[in-house]
N, C-alpha and C positions, 0 to 999 in steps of 0.2 A: 533841795539844799540842806544840809546836814546841820542839824542844830544841837549837837553834842556840846555838853557843859565842860569847859577845860579850865583849870586854874594851873597858873605857871607861877611859881616863887621866883622873886627875882625878875620881874616882868617890866620893869621901868627903864632898862637900858640893855645894851650889848645883845646878846646871843637871846635873852629872855624876851626883850621887847621884838626883835626880828621874828621870833617864832609866833608871838602874840598878833603883831600885824599879818603875818602871812595867813594865820588860822581865821583870824577875824575876816579877812578879804575872801576867804573860802566858804564863810557862813556859819562859821562855829561861834557859840556863845563863849566869848573868852573873858576871864577875870585874871589880872595880873595882881602881882603883891609888890610892896615896897613898905620900907622901913617909915619912909615920909612922903606918903602918896600926895599930901597937899603942895609938895614942892615940885611935883611933876605936872606940867601944864600942856603937854603935847600929846598925851596917849590916847590913841584911837578906841582903845578898850578901858572899862573901868578897873581902877586899882583899888584893892583894900589893903589896910594896914597889916602887915605881918613881920615880925622879926623872928627868924627860925632858931633864935636862942633863947625866945621867949615863949615857954608852952602855953601861957594864958593868951598870948596874941595870936598863937596858932589855933587854939581852939575857938575863938571869936571869930577869926577871919573864916576858917571852915564853916561855921556855923552861919556866918552873914550869905556865904555863896549858896549854902543849902536853903537857907530861907528864901532868898530872892529867886533861885532857879530850881528848888526842888530836887536836885541830885548834884553829883559829880562823876561825870563819865571819864575824865582823863586829869590825872595830876601830871604836871611836868615839874619834877624837883629840879630846878635850875639853879636857884640862889647857891652863891658860894663866893670864897675870896681866894685871892692868890697869896703866896708867900715865898719868900726867897731869902737866901742866907747861909752862911756856914752853920750847920747845926750846932756847934759849939757856941756860937755868938747869937743865936736867937733867943730872945728873952723867952722864958717859960711860959708867961701869960699869954705872947703871940701865938705860941705853938697851941696852946689850950684853944684860944678863940678860934684858930683855923679848924680844929677838929670839932669845936662846938658847932661852926657854921657849915662846914663841909660833910660831916659824918653825923653827929649827934642832931642836928638840924633836919636834915631829910629823913631821919629815922622818926623823929617827933611828928613831922607833917603825914607821913605815911600813916603812924600810929592813929593820927585824928581823922583821916580820910578812909582807912581800911574799913571801918564798922559800917560806914554808909553804902560802900562797894560790896561789902559781904550782904548787906540788906537787900541791894538792888540785883545780887547774883550776877553782876558784872562790873566791869571796870577796868582800866588801863593805867598803870603808873610807869612813867619813863624817868629814870633817873641820869641826869647829865653828869657823867664824870669826866674823863679826862684820857687822852692818848699816854700823857705823863704818868697816869695810875698803872700802867703796865710795866714800868720799870722804874728803878731808882735813878733819878737823875742828879747830877751833882748841882748842889746850891739850891735844889727843889726838894729837898729830902722830905719834908713835912707834907708838902703840897702832893707829891707823888703818893705819900703814905696814906692820906686823906683820901685821895681820889681811889686808891687801890682798894681801902677798907670798903668804900661805898659798892664799888664792882662786886665784892665777894658777898656782901651783905644782901645784893640785889640776887645773886645766884640762889642762895640759900633761901631768901623769903618767897621767890617765885614758885618754888616747889611747896612751900607750906601753904599758899594760898590758892593753888591752881584749881583746887576740887571746889573753890567757892564761884569760880567763873570770871577769876580777877587774872590778869596778865600783869607781869613787871618785867620791865627789860633796861638795859643800859645803852645810852648813847654816848660815846666817847668822841670828843672834839679835838681836832689838832689845834694850830694857830690859826685864828681868826682875827680880822681886822677890827677890832672893838677897843673900847677905853680900859680893859681889863689891866693893863699894864699901870696905868695911873692910879688904880684903886688896889694894887697888891700893896702888902707890907713887906718893905724891902728892910733888910737888917742893914744899918748902916755901914758904909765903907770905913772902916777904922784905921786911921795912919798908922802905919808901923805893924799892923795886923800881919800874922803869917800867910793870911789868906787874903789880903789886900789886892795883889795884882791879879790872882787868877780869878777872885770872886768878882771884880770889878769889870774884867773881860768878859765873864760869862754872863754879867749882867746886862751889858750892851749888846751882846748877842742875842739874849732872850726878848729884848724889847725890840731889835730889828726884826726878829721873827714875826712878834705880833704886828708890827707895822705893816710888813708885807704879806700877811695872812690873806686866807681866803674871804669871800664876802659871807658874811654871817647869814645871807638868805639861802645858802648851802646846806646849813644846819636846819632851818626852818622847812626847806623841801623834805629833809631826811626825816624830820620829826612828823611831818604831814603822810608821808609815805608809811611810817611805822603806824600811825593811828589807824589808817585805812587796811592795814594787813590783818588779817583774821586771827593767825598765830604768829606772833611776833619771836623773832630770836631772842636768845639770851645777851647778846652783844651786839653793836654796831658801832662802826668807826668812821668818822667823818673827817677827812682832812686830806691834805697833799699826798702823793703815792708813797714817797720816802718815809713819810711819818707812821703811814700804816704798815708799811714793809718792814719798818723798824721793830715791830710786834712780831712780825714772821721770823725775822733774824734772831730776836732773843728765843724763840722756840726752839731753832735748829743749831744755832751755834753753841759751841762751849762757852761756860759763863765767862772765862778770862778772856776769850776771843771777843766776846760782846762787849765786855768792860773797857777793852783796849780800843775799839772803835769809837765807844762814847767819849773816852778821854781823848782819842785824836780829833774828835768833832769839835769838843770844847777846849781843845788846844791845851790841856791839863798836862 
């Protein structure tokens, strides 16, 4: 039975919880994180307090796991938040909060964990990004940008730490049936806004995609397979065929043709 020590940020719900449950059942020692762990009563693995926007809470959580288990073998940077809206109408503070959570937060957690992994001469970091991070999607500009930024940071960082025996990879999910839609920041539909009709239509479509999304256990199985891989790839994509194929189309189609496909899909 594998007793690797796994730390999952955002492990109290959604994809993070599914991954934690799956790895726990496989015999891993799993620690999840939550901003308010005392409010979570049904976790099968321990939760430590951590807010990825707070460097002090990050340091404390990482130290707690190391003190209890002696090491961290796998970090799964899963904590993140969604955001939707016309860029012109999204408040600047909400854009900043999204990047603080989806980009600067994972960077800070990696910085806290890397010294321990370097000392161990081994470790694996899995950054959960999004298929949306491979393309600029209408009314998801900030989310696409934040997840795309984490993809590129991972590409660079894995080369910087490879000589220390540390592997880093991205896993980009498509739409999964979780409660992410209820926890997104939605820029409000403003009556009379020039974006009112098209944004409202796109917002309904995005929520429908999540409601009809894949079972999050599919992501859990993918992460488990990555952990068991000796030399992980740079990128993994997990989702419906057309969601993954959209990345291929972006690579091979002229920019304006691909843009037209997206606009037709979102009825813009």
